[in-house]
N, C-alpha and C positions, 0 to 999 in steps of 0.2 A: 850382135854380141855373141860370144861363145857360150856353149852349154854350161849350165851351172850345176855344181854338185852341192846339194844342201846338207849342212850339218848343223843340228841344233846346239845351241850353247847350253852347257850344263848350268843349272840354276841352284842357288842356295837361298831359298825363299825367306827364311828367318833372318839371315844376316842382311839381305837386301831390304827387308821391311824396317829393320832398325836403322839403316843408313839413310832411309828415305824420309823426307818430311813433306807435309802437305802445304801447298801454297795457294793462297786465295787468288782466283782468277775471275775476271768478269765473264759472264755468260750472256750471250745475245740470243734471245728467244725468237726474235723477229715476229712472224705472224703465228708462231706455234706456242702453245702453252699447254702443259699436261692436263689442266682442268677443263680445257675447251672440249666440247663435244665434237665428234667427227662423223660426218655423213658421207658414206661411200657412194659415189656415182660412177657407174661403169661407162667409160667412154671408148671402150674398144670391144671388139668381138672376141669373147673368151671361149676357149675350148672347154666343153663340159660344164658351162655355166648353168646354174639351176634356174628354173623358171621363177620369175618374181624377184630375182636378186639384183636387178639392174639398179635399183635405188633403195638404199637402206641406211640405217644410222647405227653408229656405235660410239663407244667411249673409250678413250685411251687408258682409263683407270677403271677400277671396280665399281665406283659410284660416280654419279654425275653431280657436280657442284652446281647449285642454282646460280643462274646469271642474274645479277642485280638489275640489269636493264631489260630482262626479258618480260617483266611485268608491264613495261611501258608500250609493248606492241599494241597498236590500235586496230589491227585486223582489217586493213583497208583493201585486201584482195577481194575479188568479186564474190567468192563463196562466203567469206566472212561478212561482207556487207549484206549479202542476202540473208544470212543467218541472223545478223543484228536487226535487220528490218523486220524479220518475222517475230523476233523476240520482243521488239519494241511495240508491236501492235497491242492496243489496249485489250486486256482480257475482259470477258463479259462481266457486267456488274452483277452484284448479288441478286437483285430483283430479276434481271434478265435470265440468269441461270435458273432461278427458282421457277419462273414462268415456263421454262422449257421442261422442267421436271415434274411439275405437279399441276393438277387442276385446282382452281381456286375454290371450288364448292365441295371439296371432300378432303378428308384426312387419310393418311396412309396407314398401312398395317403396323408401322412403327409407333403409332399412338396407342397407348394402353387404354382399352375401352372401359367404360363405366361398369359394364357387366362383370369385369374381373375384380372390381373393388366392392361390389354390392355385398357379396357373401361375407367378406372380411369385416365389413362395418357391422353387419347384423350379428356376427359372432362375437365381436369385441365389445360393443356397447349394449350391455344388458342391464336388467334391473330386477330386483325382487319386490319392489314396491308396487302398490295397486295403481292401475291406470284407469282413465275414464275417457269416454267418447261422447261429446255433445254435438248432436246433429239437429238442425232446424229444417225439417223437410216440409216444403210448401204443400198446401192442399190443391186438389185438382178442380175444385168448384169454380165456376165463373170463368174458366179459361177459354178464351177465344182464339181460334187459330190465327196465326200472324199473317197468313196469306189470304185471309178472307176478304180483305179490303185492298183495293189497288192504290188508295191514296196514301201518300207518304205520312201524313199525320196519323192515319190509322195504324200504320206499321210501328211508328214510334210509340204510340200509346200502348199498343199491344206488348211491345218489348218491356216497357216500364212496368206494366201490370205483371208480366211474368217475373221480372226481377223482384218486385215487391212481394209477390207470392213466395218467392224463394226465401226471402229474409224474414217474412212475418208468419210463416206457417207453423205447424205444430212442432213442438220440441220433442226430441227423442234423445234420452240421456242413458248411457250405459256406464254404470259405476262398478268399482272394485274388480276390475279386470286384471287377471294375471298377464304377464308379457305374452304368453302363447295365446291367451284369449284375445288379446288386443290384435295380435297378428292375424288371427283367424277372422276377426270382425273386419279388419281392413281388407283382407282378401275377399270377404263376402261383398264388401262395397265395390271392389274392383269387378267382381263377377256381375253384380247388379248393374254396373255401368254398361258392361258389354250386352247384357240382356235388354236393357232399356234402349240401347242404340239399335240392337237387332230388331226390336219391335217398333222401331220408328218413333220412339219417345225421346226425341232429341232434347227437349227441355228438361225432362227428368234426369237425363244423363248429365246435363250441365249443372243441375242442382247438386247432384252427388259430388261432382268435381269441386264446386265452390265450397261446399260444406267440408269436404276433406282438406281443402287448402287452408281453411280457417284453423284446422288443427295444428298447423305449423307455427301459429302464433302462441301456442300454449307451451310453456316451459316448466309446468308444474313438477314433472319428474325429469330433471335436467339431464341426468346421466343417460337417459334413453333417447334424447333428442336426435342424435345422428341416425339411430335405427329408425325412428319415426320418419325422419326426412326421406330415408330410402324407401319405406313402404308407401308414403303418400306420393312421392314423385313417380312411383310405378304407375299409380292411377292416372296422374297427369300425363305421363308418357302414352298410356293407352288412349286417353282422350285425344291428345294431339294427333296421334296416328289415325284414329278413326275419322276425325274431321278432315285431315289432309286427304285421305283416301276417298272420302265422300266427294269432296270438291274436284279432285282429279278425275274421278269417274264421270263427273258431269261434263268433262271435256273430251270424252272418248268418241263422240260422234262427229265426223264419220270415221275417224281413226284415233287411237290413243295418242296422248301427248308424249313426245320424247322426254327422256330424263333431263335433257338440257334445254327445256322449253323456256320461252320468255313470256312476259305478261301479254304481249301482243297476240299470242297464239291462244289465249284463254277467251272463251266465249262470254257473252254478257250474263248469261244465267249463272255460270259458275262465279263470276265476279260479284254478282248480286248476292249470292249465297254467302260468299266469303265476307263481304262487307257486313252482312247481317250478323254473322258470328262476332265480328269485332265490335259492332255496335252494342251487342248484348254484353260483351266483356267490359266495355267502357262504362256501362251503367252499373257495374258492381261498386257498391259504396266503400267497402273496406279495402285497404291498400294491399294487404298480403294476398287475399284470394284473387283480386284483380291482377296483381303482378304475376302470380304463378300461372294463372290460366292464360294470360296473354303470352307469357314465355312459352307455355306448352304449344301454343298455336303460332309461334314465331315463323315457322317454315311456310305457313299459309300466305305470308306476305308476298311470296313469289307470284301468286295468282293476280295480284293487284298492280304493282308497279315494279319496274326494274330495280329501283333503289329502295324498295320498301323495307327490306331487312336492314340495310345499311343505315337507314334513318331511324328505325325503331330501336335498335340495340342501344345507342347512346341515351335515348329517352328512358328506357327501362333501367339502365345503369344509374341514371340520376334519380329515378323513383326509389331505388333501394336506400338511398340516403335518408329517406323519411322513416325508416324502420329504427326504432329506438333501442331495441335489444341487440347488442353486438353479435350474439350467437345466432339469433334468427337472421340477422343481416348477412353474416358470412355464408350461411347455407343458401340464402336467396341468391347471393352472388355466384356461389358454386353452381347452382342450377342454371342461371343465365349463361355462365361460361360453358357449361356442358352442352346446352342446346345450341349456343352460338357456335361452338366448335363443330357441331353436327351439320349446321346449315350454312355457316359462313366463316370458316376457319381463317380466312384472310383478313378479317377485321381485327387486326392486332391492337389498334388504338383503344378500342373498347375493353379488350381484355386487360390491357395495361391500366386503364382507369379503374377497373374493378379491383385490381391488385393494390393500387395506391390508396383507393378508398378504404380497402381493408386495413392497411397500415394505419390510416387515420383513426380507425375506430378502436384501436387497442387502448387508448387512454380511457375509454369508457369502462374498461374492466375494473378500474380502481374507483369508479364512481359509486355513489351511495346506492343507486338502484340495483346494480349487480351485486355489490357486497351484501346488501340486505337479503337478496334472494339466496345467496350462497350460505349465509348464516341460517336462514330459515330452513334450507334443505340439508344443512350440515355437510356441505361440500367444500373441500379444501381447494385453494387456488391451483396447485399443481394438477389435481384431478380435473378441475374445471378447464384448464388450458388444453388438456388432451382432447377435449370435445371438439376443439377447433381443427385438429390435425387432418381429418379426412377432407374437409372443405378447403383448407389452405393447400394441402398437397395437390388436390385437383386443380385449383386455380393456378398454382405454380406450373403444373404440367401443361396447362393450356397456354400460359404466357410464354413458357420456354420452348414450346413446340415450334420447330423450324425457325429458331432465332439463332445461324452460324456466325452471324456477325456480332450481335450484342453480347452473346454469351462468351465467345472466344476472346473478345476484347477485354472482358473482365478477367477471364481465366489467365490471360497473358500477364496481367499485373499480379494476380494473386499467387501465381506459381513462384515468382521471385520471393515473395514474402514467406511462402512455405519452405522454399529451399534454404533461405537464410536462417530461419528460426526453428525449423522442425527437422525430423529425421526422414530417412528414405521411405518409411511407412506412410507418412502423410503425403509425401510427394507422389508416391505410387497411387494413392487414393485420388489425388488431383488428376493424374494422367488417366486413370480409369474413368473418371467422370468426363474428361474431355473426349475420350474415345466414345463413350456412350452417347454424347450429344452430337459429335461430329460425323459419326459413321453413317447414321440413317440418311438415305437419299444422297449419299456421297457429298455431304455438306462440306467436308474438308477441302474439296477442290476449290472453294471460294475463299479459303482462309489459310493458304500456304504461308504468307508473310507472318501471320500471328503464330502459326504452329512452328515455324522456323525460330521465331523469337523465344518460344517456350523451350526449345532444345538448347538454344544458346545460353539461356539463363540457368538451365539445369547444369550444363557443362561448366558454367562459371563457378558453381559452388560444389560440384561433385567431381573431384579429380581421381578418386579411387575407383577404378573401373570394375573392381570386384563388387563394390557396393552398387555402382550404377547399373550393371547388368543383372544384378540380383533382384532388381525391381521387376516384378512380373509383367508390368504393363509398358515397360520402356520399349521393347522391340515391337509389340503390337502398335504402340504409338508411332513408331517409325514407319510401319506399314501403311500409314495414311498418306505418306509422301509418294504418290504414284505417278507424278509427273517426273520424267527422267531428269531434267535439269535441276529440279528442286531436290529430288532425292539424292543426287550426286553431291549437290552443295551441302546438304546435311551430313552426308558421309565424310566429306572433306573436313568439315568442322570437327567431327568426332575424332578423326584420325589426327588432326592437328593438335588437339588437346592431349590425346594419348601420347604422341611423340614428345610434347613439351614437358609433360608432368609425370610420365611413368619412369620412375627412378631405377627400378630393378627389373631384370628379365622375369618373365612370368611363364608358368605352365598351367595356370588356372583354366580348366576346360570351359568354364562359363565365358571368360574373357576371350579365349581363343576362338570358340565357335561364333561368338557374336562379332568379333572383329574380322574374322574370315568372311562372314556374311557382308559386313560393311565394305571391306576391301573388294569383294567380288562385285558388289554393286558399282563401285568406282571403275573397276576393270571393264565390266560389261558395257559401260557407257562409251568406250572407245570405238570409233568407226572411221570411215575413210575421210571424213571431214574434220576430224579432231586435229587441232594444231599440235606441232611438236612440243611447244612450251607446255601445253596442257598435259600431254603424255608424260613429259618430264616431271611435272608437279605430281601427277598421280603415282608415278613410279617411285619418287622420293618418299612419299608417305607410306606406300606399301612396303618398300624396302626397310623403312624405319620400323615398321611393325615386325617384319621378319627377323630383324636383328634383335628385337626384344623378346623373342621366343626362345626359351631354353628349358630343356627337360633334364638338366643336370647330367648325371651319368647314365640316364636312360637313353643311350645313343640310338637304339633302334626306333624308339618313339620319335626322336628328333628327325631321323631319316624319313619316317612315315609322314611326318608333317611336311617335309620338303617335297615329297612325292605328291601329296594332296595340293600343296601350293603350286607346284608346276602345272598341274592340270587346271587349276583355278585361274592362274594368271598367265596363260600361254600367249596372250596377245601383246604383252608389254615386255619387250626384250630386256630393258634394264633390270626388270624383276627376275627374269630367268638367269641373267648374269649374276645377280646377287645370290640366287639360290645355289648356283654352282660354286661360288666362293664359300657359301655357308657349308656346303657338303664337304668341300676340300678341308676347311677348318675342322669340321667334325671328324674327318679321317685322321688328321694330325693329332687332335685332342684324344681320340680313342687310343692311338698308339702310345701317347704319353701316359695316359692314366692306367691303361691295361698292360703296361710293359712288364714282361716276366710272368704274366698270369693269363690263362685261357688263350694261349697263342693261336690255336686253330680258330677259335671263335672270333678272335680279333682280326685275324687275316681274312676270314670270310666276310666280316663286316666291312673292312676296308675295300675288299673287292666289290662289294655291293655299292659302296660310295663311288668307286671308279666307274661302275656300270651306269650309275645315275648320270654322272657327268658325260660319259661317252654317248649316251642316248640323247641327252639334252643339247649338247653343243651343236650338232648339225642343224637343229631347228633355228639357230640364230641366223639372221640375215646379214649382220655386219661381219664382213670378212675378217677384220682385225680382231673383233671380239672372239671369233672362233679360233684364230691363230694363237692369241694370247692365252685363252683358256685351255686349248690343247696342250700348250707348253706347261702352264701352271699345273694342270691335272697330271701331266706326265711326271713332273717333279715331285708332286705329292705321292703318287704311286711308287716312285723310286725310293722316296724317303721311308715308305712303309714296306720296303722289300717286295713289292709286287712288280717284278721285272717284266712279266709278259704284258701286264696292263700299261706299264710305262712305255714299252716298245710300241704298243698299239696307238697310244696318244701321240707319240712323237712321229710315227709314220703318217698318221692322219694329218698332222700339221704340215709335213712335207708335201703330202698329196694335195693340200688345199692351196699351196703357194701359187700354182698357175692361175687360180681364180682371182688373184689380187688385181684390181683395175689400175690403170695408169693414172687415173685422176680421182680425187676425193673432194667432197664438198665440206668446207669448214665455214660455218655460219653463213651459208649461202654462196660462198665463193669457191670456185674450183682451184684445187691445189694439187701439185704432183704428189703421188703416193710413195715415191721412192724413199724419201726421208724416213717415213714410218716403216716401210718394208725393211730398210737397212737396220733400223733400230731393232726390229723383231729378229732379224737374222743374227745380229750380234748377240742378242740374249740367248737365242737358240744355240749358237755355237758355244757359248760359255757353259750352257747346261750339258752339252754333249761330253764334256771332259770326264764326268763321273759315270756316264752311261756305259755299262759293259757291252761288248759286242755279243750279238746273238750267236750261239754256237753253230747254227745252220745257215747264217746269213753272210758270213765272210767277214774279213777284217775291215773295220771302219765303214760298215755298211750304211749307217745313218749319215756320216759325213759325206760319203760319196753320193748318196741319194740326194742330199741337200744341194751339193755342188752341181749335180746333173740338172736339177730343177732350175737352179740359177742360170745354168748354161742355156737351157731351152726357153727361159722366160723372155717374153717380148718386152724389152726395155724401151725407154723413150729414145728417140733419135738424138744423137750426139750426147749420149749419157755415158758416164764413167762408173755407174753404180755397180755393174757386174764386176769390174776390176776391183772396186773397193771391197766387195765381198771376198774375192780371192785373197786380197791383202789381209783382210780380217781373219781368214781361216788359218793363216800361217802361225799366229800366236797360239791358237788351239793345238795345232799339230806339234808345235815345239813343246808345249806343255805336256802333251801325250807321250813324248819321247823321254821324259824325265824318269829317273828311278823312283822318285817319290812325288806324288801329285800335290799340287798347291792346296787342294781341299778334297775331302772325301765324305761319304755317307756311312754312318755306322751300320755294320752288318751287311753292307753291299760291297762286293768285290768288283772294283773297277778294273780297267784294262791293265793297270800297273801290277795288279795281283794275278790277273788271268794270264798275261803274257810274260811277266817277270823279266822285262828287259830283253826278250827274245830278239836275236839279230834279224830274223825275218820280219818281225813286227816293225822294228826300227827302220828296216830297209823299205817297207811299204810306206811308212810315214815320209821318209826322205824322198822317195820317188814321187809321192803325191805333191810334196812341197815344190819339187823341181818343176813338175807340170804346171802348178799354179804360177810360179815365178815366170816360166816360159810364156804363159798366157798374158801376164802383165807386161812383159817386155815386148811381146808382139803388138800389144795395144799401144805402147809408147811409140813404137816405130810408126804405127798408123797415124798417131797424132802428129808426129813430125812431118809426115807427108801432107797432112791436111792443114799444116801451118797453125795448129791449135797449140801454140807455144805455152800459153799460160796453163792450160789443163795438163799438158805434158810435164811441166815443171812441178806442178802440185802433186801429181801421181808419183813422179820420180822421188820426190822428197818423202812421201808417205811410205813407199817401199824401202827407202833408205832407213827411215826410222825403225821399220819392222826388222830389217836385217841387223841393225845396231843393237836392238833390244833382245832379239831371240836367235839370231844366227851366230854360229861359231866363226868369227872373223879370223881365226888362225888359219882357216882354209884360204889358200891364196886366191882361188877363183872367186870365192865369196867376198874376200877382202877387196879384190879389184872391182867386183860388181858394185860394192857399196861406194867406192870412190867414184866410179863412173856415174852412178845415180846422183851423187852429190853434185858433181860437175854439171850434169844435165839439168838438175833443178835450178842451178844458179847461172846457167848459160846465158839467158837473156835478161837476167837481173830481176825476174818477177818474184823471186822468193823473198819472204819477209826477213829483213836484215836482223831485226831483234830476235826472231825465232832462231835464225842461223847462229847468232852469237851465243845464245843460251845453249844451243845444241853442242857447240864446240866446247863450252865450259863444262857441260855434263861429261863429254868424252874425256876431257882432261882430268876431271875428278875420278872417273872410272879407271883411267889408266894407272892411277896410283895404287889400285888394288893389286895384291900379289898375283892373282890369276888373270889379270886383265892388262898386263904390261904390253901385250901386242897392240893395244889400241893407240899407244904412243906413235907407232909407225903410221897408223891410219890418220891420226891427227895431223901429222906433218904434211900429209898429201891432200888435205882438205883446205881449200882456199875460199875466201869470200870474194864475190864479184858483185858489182853494182851496175844497174842499167844506166848507160850514158845518154 
């Protein structure tokens, strides 16, 4: 074919728009859909490819729509099966975990000791009434040593005589004592006990303990009873310690017993002495002293049998039921629980029995005995009930200690009641209490399902996140979720509720800081084994959060948030894409709001937004995400009159083109990337119409740069994509040659203004068009030699349509070329007849226009041919 001289047809865009109507036409998407995610897989050796970019994923739009079938993936690949197998292993039971963490015979530092409560009780429960002490101290006459006879009957008789002496001796009564005098006398008795023990007067020491224990049955001055209990139990504690140390010292030969000794390691002498003490206690006739003294020596059961303590505690619990006064009984239970926690904290059943027995005695408060006593002492019921509080508090502490399972099961139910009927203050109190109970000894690790249920119930009733995060204990509560999978699941629940129920954008710093922490937890869970569906779900929630953040007209604060978010969510590419879109929208909004005011400040801010995008885009692994965002950011910069930034973005896009792989993966299937690349190039070409040439770069430098990249790109074998790009560039060049462009950007001088129809500029356009047409024609010849008739006809018809729409067919050579292309496209009858007929009708319609009469001659030379 002869050389072609290109002349663009002069266009009247407004009149053409009025004469054109839109027609509905079916669109076949085949395997492509704009909402499908695109995964790029490099199947060729690329020049300058970056490390780690051989496999990546991107989206053809700014956000990825959830696939309704993606949740049905069963994860049957080997890694997923391995992960599923690990997750399905049964977690350790509560008892197993507890055994790993604690010894059965001691309490931890998280248990509040009795010593911390002692001073509070003495200071709180005081009296101004006179007190008395009645002691029955036995005489020393006729006392025979218990070890004088070796016969068992002698020992028994001796013990009975000693106990009778204790209870039938001389009476010693101290009356009209003030509270301080009473305390001093009790302290004297405690000192006397120590002195008697030190002087080897063991029986005298026992007498003192028994007589002091009897004082606990006296409620004559009832308001002072809690303090009396503290003072008397100090003596009992001293006695119990002395007896235990005495027996333990008897086992020191040849070496001391270890702390974790068993009864088998105790010698016979020590066991005999221990039994002797318990026999003496069993001979005490009164219930209260016998009970208290035996409780004080409860630890000594370790010297006798392995199960001695375990068998004794239930018996002592049952003995307390014989105490008629409920106040005396509750403190007896408190003492048993206190000593029981010191020697056998694992015996929870007995602690629970004491608690339920306590509940059963409350009905006695309204009985005649108690009521008469209160009337006699002039004590009101509310005051009387406060006397129970130290004992009940102690019993509850013992019962609830290291109970993760019973407590949390109750709290899980009660939190819903609190959320439904009360305010955030009460819910915060419940959360605080749960933290207090579940934090010691990391008990929360065994209660993740219940703790998750608590979160879900709170989220069900609290949709106002400003209220939710204003609870002081909500975030500390979340800190208990330290298992990665559980913590991420909780964060997903929180973000899901936020996205569904947050109606308006927020700038509340409490919400933003809390949700940034939540989203960061989700982001940090991503690793090499994370499935793409999981990444997509995480990104959708985080993007939803980002879209709900708005600082109004405080644009600098909004940009600062995006900078922080970029650093926080750098491993989720869809989130980075969303941030770039957000910044571009921010730049456009800034220009709209600040138009006409603070122009320098506005321009500086827009340049900062452009810098954000220019820095962030290269970090994306998806090649098409980078291309589309470079183009978008360039258009935003151009719209804001930032010409140098626009040039930088567009140049960067052109430079990235060689990195586009020949194959991409769509839903796991390899597809050619040419269709997506052609779509991008067409969008890029349309944007170049309003981009002014750089004064130092030459005429049409971006168009030439793009076409050079297209020329050098390694296209697929037997591909016509490069020629399609050349054909697509002709409409752009034709539009650039018009006196007035189809569209423009306010305050931006395009080439129509810069060149003003300069003949040299038009000559450059025409020369470039002729070069492109020449390349297309050469390709058509090649197709003819290769007998690719169908491809040849299709390309010929495409070029014909381009000449018809944009070329000046009054030029004879161009006119003849159009006719030749028509004939070539119909030569073998492969052209679509319907399309050809409609094209002829269009030409006939256009020929009726006053300035298009020359098309009539073209119409007469075009004939329809069909394949025979």
